[in-house]
Structure formats: C-alpha cells, structure tokens
Residue frames as qw, qx, qy, qz and C-alpha x, y, z in Angstrom:
[[0.200, -0.320, -0.351, -0.857, 104.74, 67.55, 83.37],
 [0.578, -0.533, -0.585, -0.200, 102.32, 65.83, 85.75],
 [0.555, -0.367, -0.423, 0.615, 104.39, 66.93, 88.74],
 [0.124, 0.071, 0.045, 0.989, 104.29, 70.56, 87.56],
 [0.394, -0.448, -0.475, -0.647, 100.50, 70.45, 87.33],
 [0.637, -0.521, -0.546, 0.155, 100.22, 69.12, 90.87],
 [0.438, -0.190, -0.236, 0.846, 102.55, 71.84, 92.07],
 [0.092, -0.250, -0.224, -0.938, 100.42, 74.53, 90.43],
 [0.549, -0.506, -0.510, -0.428, 97.18, 73.16, 91.89],
 [0.629, -0.402, -0.507, 0.431, 98.73, 72.89, 95.34],
 [0.219, -0.131, -0.128, 0.958, 99.26, 76.64, 95.16],
 [0.235, -0.258, -0.404, -0.845, 96.06, 77.61, 93.35],
 [0.513, -0.491, -0.687, -0.151, 93.62, 75.74, 95.62],
 [0.422, -0.490, -0.468, 0.602, 94.75, 77.47, 98.85],
 [0.081, -0.074, 0.105, 0.988, 94.72, 80.83, 97.06],
 [0.348, -0.359, -0.579, -0.644, 91.15, 80.21, 95.91],
 [0.533, -0.532, -0.639, 0.156, 90.17, 79.18, 99.44],
 [0.338, -0.296, -0.251, 0.858, 91.83, 82.31, 100.79],
 [0.114, -0.095, -0.283, -0.948, 89.95, 84.58, 98.39],
 [0.470, -0.433, -0.658, -0.399, 86.67, 82.76, 99.01],
 [0.509, -0.467, -0.583, 0.427, 87.16, 83.01, 102.77],
 [0.198, -0.216, -0.120, 0.948, 87.96, 86.71, 102.67],
 [0.254, -0.207, -0.439, -0.837, 85.02, 87.46, 100.37],
 [0.521, -0.477, -0.697, -0.125, 82.68, 85.41, 102.56],
 [0.444, -0.423, -0.470, 0.634, 83.94, 87.17, 105.65],
 [0.112, -0.145, 0.028, 0.983, 83.67, 90.62, 104.15],
 [0.279, -0.113, -0.446, -0.843, 80.37, 90.43, 102.28],
 [0.433, -0.420, -0.790, -0.108, 78.10, 88.36, 104.51],
 [0.303, -0.606, 0.091, -0.730, 75.90, 90.08, 107.01],
 [0.876, -0.420, -0.187, -0.147, 75.56, 87.04, 109.30],
 [0.280, -0.796, 0.518, -0.142, 78.16, 87.03, 112.06],
 [0.841, -0.176, 0.512, 0.014, 78.54, 83.22, 111.90],
 [0.794, 0.544, 0.173, 0.209, 79.34, 83.35, 108.19],
 [0.144, 0.916, -0.317, 0.200, 81.94, 86.04, 108.85],
 [0.555, -0.581, 0.590, -0.078, 83.66, 83.74, 111.34],
 [0.882, 0.168, 0.429, 0.096, 83.50, 80.81, 108.89],
 [0.581, 0.788, -0.022, 0.200, 85.02, 83.00, 106.17],
 [0.115, -0.857, 0.471, -0.175, 87.80, 84.17, 108.48],
 [0.749, -0.329, 0.574, -0.025, 88.49, 80.56, 109.50],
 [0.847, 0.435, 0.267, 0.147, 88.66, 79.47, 105.86],
 [0.347, 0.883, -0.224, 0.224, 91.10, 82.29, 105.11],
 [0.405, -0.717, 0.550, -0.140, 93.22, 81.32, 108.12],
 [0.873, -0.031, 0.484, 0.050, 93.30, 77.66, 107.03],
 [0.715, 0.665, 0.086, 0.197, 94.34, 78.73, 103.54],
 [0.051, 0.904, -0.379, 0.190, 97.13, 80.92, 104.93],
 [0.622, -0.491, 0.607, -0.055, 98.48, 78.02, 106.99],
 [0.875, 0.289, 0.378, 0.087, 98.18, 75.70, 103.97],
 [0.505, 0.833, -0.113, 0.194, 100.14, 78.18, 101.83],
 [0.224, -0.813, 0.517, -0.149, 102.80, 78.54, 104.49],
 [0.782, -0.235, 0.577, -0.008, 103.19, 74.77, 104.79],
 [0.822, 0.489, 0.248, 0.156, 103.44, 74.32, 101.03],
 [0.268, 0.907, -0.270, 0.179, 106.04, 77.10, 100.81],
 [0.507, -0.642, 0.573, -0.055, 108.14, 75.36, 103.47],
 [0.856, 0.077, 0.501, 0.101, 108.12, 72.14, 101.42],
 [0.626, 0.755, 0.071, 0.179, 109.01, 74.02, 98.24],
 [0.032, -0.907, 0.400, -0.124, 111.89, 75.81, 99.90],
 [0.687, -0.415, 0.595, 0.031, 113.32, 72.52, 101.20],
 [0.826, 0.364, 0.393, 0.174, 113.16, 71.04, 97.69],
 [0.406, 0.891, -0.073, 0.188, 114.74, 74.13, 96.16],
 [0.334, -0.807, 0.486, -0.037, 117.55, 74.09, 98.72],
 [0.789, -0.165, 0.578, 0.128, 118.36, 70.50, 97.86],
 [0.724, 0.563, 0.331, 0.222, 118.34, 71.17, 94.10],
 [0.321, 0.894, -0.057, 0.307, 120.09, 74.52, 93.88],
 [0.729, -0.316, -0.107, 0.597, 123.65, 75.20, 94.87],
 [0.232, 0.811, 0.115, 0.525, 123.63, 78.98, 94.81],
 [0.403, 0.087, -0.428, 0.804, 125.53, 81.49, 96.86],
 [0.309, -0.338, 0.024, -0.889, 122.38, 83.50, 97.58],
 [0.063, 0.108, 0.891, -0.437, 120.53, 82.32, 100.67],
 [0.227, -0.444, -0.684, -0.533, 116.84, 81.59, 99.94],
 [0.379, -0.428, 0.140, -0.809, 114.07, 83.28, 101.90],
 [0.054, 0.060, 0.917, -0.390, 112.73, 81.56, 104.96],
 [0.085, -0.528, -0.804, -0.259, 109.02, 80.70, 104.96],
 [0.203, -0.763, -0.470, 0.394, 108.25, 83.51, 107.41],
 [0.185, -0.444, 0.200, 0.853, 109.89, 86.08, 105.11],
 [0.154, 0.273, 0.758, 0.573, 107.49, 85.40, 102.27],
 [0.290, 0.064, 0.062, -0.953, 104.85, 88.04, 101.46],
 [0.543, -0.132, -0.680, -0.474, 102.61, 85.19, 100.35],
 [0.466, -0.326, -0.762, 0.309, 102.37, 84.22, 104.02],
 [0.189, -0.274, -0.407, 0.851, 102.20, 87.66, 105.65],
 [0.235, -0.092, -0.277, -0.927, 99.69, 89.43, 103.40],
 [0.562, -0.380, -0.632, -0.374, 96.84, 86.99, 104.21],
 [0.506, -0.355, -0.620, 0.483, 97.77, 86.98, 107.89],
 [0.084, -0.124, -0.149, 0.977, 97.69, 90.79, 108.01],
 [0.381, -0.211, -0.438, -0.786, 94.36, 90.79, 106.16],
 [0.589, -0.397, -0.701, -0.059, 92.86, 88.28, 108.61],
 [0.385, -0.308, -0.489, 0.719, 94.13, 90.21, 111.64],
 [0.081, 0.000, -0.077, -0.994, 92.73, 93.44, 110.22],
 [0.491, -0.304, -0.585, -0.569, 89.40, 91.78, 109.59],
 [0.570, -0.405, -0.679, 0.224, 89.22, 90.30, 113.08],
 [0.239, -0.207, -0.312, 0.896, 90.11, 93.67, 114.59],
 [0.263, -0.133, -0.266, -0.918, 87.34, 95.32, 112.59],
 [0.571, -0.386, -0.681, -0.248, 84.91, 92.70, 113.92],
 [0.489, -0.359, -0.579, 0.545, 86.00, 93.37, 117.49],
 [0.092, -0.106, -0.110, 0.984, 85.66, 97.12, 117.08],
 [0.357, -0.280, -0.493, -0.743, 82.11, 96.82, 115.71],
 [0.637, -0.464, -0.599, -0.144, 80.72, 94.87, 118.67]]
C-alpha cells in the first residue's frame, strides 16, 4: 500500500508542477516570470519522462505478455507537455 502511494505522488507532483508552470507562463505579464514558468514546465516534463522510463522497466520485468509495451518517447504524457512548451516558446518569440 505504501509503495502505491509513493507511485501516485511521483506522478502527481510533476503533473502539478507542469500545470503550475504553464499557468505561470501563460498568465503573468512579466517576461521573467514567463521564462520561469516555462522552465518549471520543462523540468516537470523531463521528470515525467524519467519516471515513465522507470515504470516501463519495472512493468517489463513483471509482465510476460506478447504485446510489446510503449517506449517512453511514444507516450502522450511526454509529448503533450513538450508540444505545449514549444508552442508557448514560439509564441514568445513571435511577440518580440
């Protein structure tokens, strides 16, 4: 039970950081805060990707299925934040 709770929090905390970073980047008028928000979102995306890699390795060791599991780079949980961050950074570049 304790291990399951840690697993949930290891996913929830980066998601919260990602949302907070994107909101900070989108809603602040100060350019410096926008950069800080984008950096927080990028850190959260990397954190999520790293945690997904560890989970996939554990699942591979436990499960003996015929279906090949997704690689970390195939996960939408990784690509959606990356696309959002790239879109945000492009919008910043086009404004200035």
